[in-house]
Steps between C-alpha positions, in 0.01 A plus 500: 500500500832609346497781251806368331541127432883511505784727567586571136154630427523734803848627378361562149204691643724710728728575200228593256176575677611679816616817321158536338335467843738755646419733215127450544536588871716813438306666212225647735769626739698669223160626362416672822843667542504624137148632547594681818806662333398551141119494511439863566748622242368264235142600581595863436656400166229274378197642675343149549561252780413209268780593266735565795430160650547325163841663475587417854397135464710464188794664676459274812491189287804613306690584823414170658612317188833690506544423873437129447751493216762658721420249784530209265842615370617550858362159592691337223818660611453404868422137421779465231754639763382250767531202269867579429 
């Protein structure tokens, strides 16, 4: 069973869907790193691990979105230079 019926469908998925899958995979990793570095300090400031984790999850999602935006811009530059 083929996942994609033709090459164009596969290319469209790789162009639009793959960055979202990459972001979905990286959010937990970024969440753990941010928790390790900023978790204790945020816990002292807020006094609650629930509030701390909400702040960290929002920060991880924002950071992942920014990274994906940078990667998309870099990707467009690389592919536009190759096609010249």
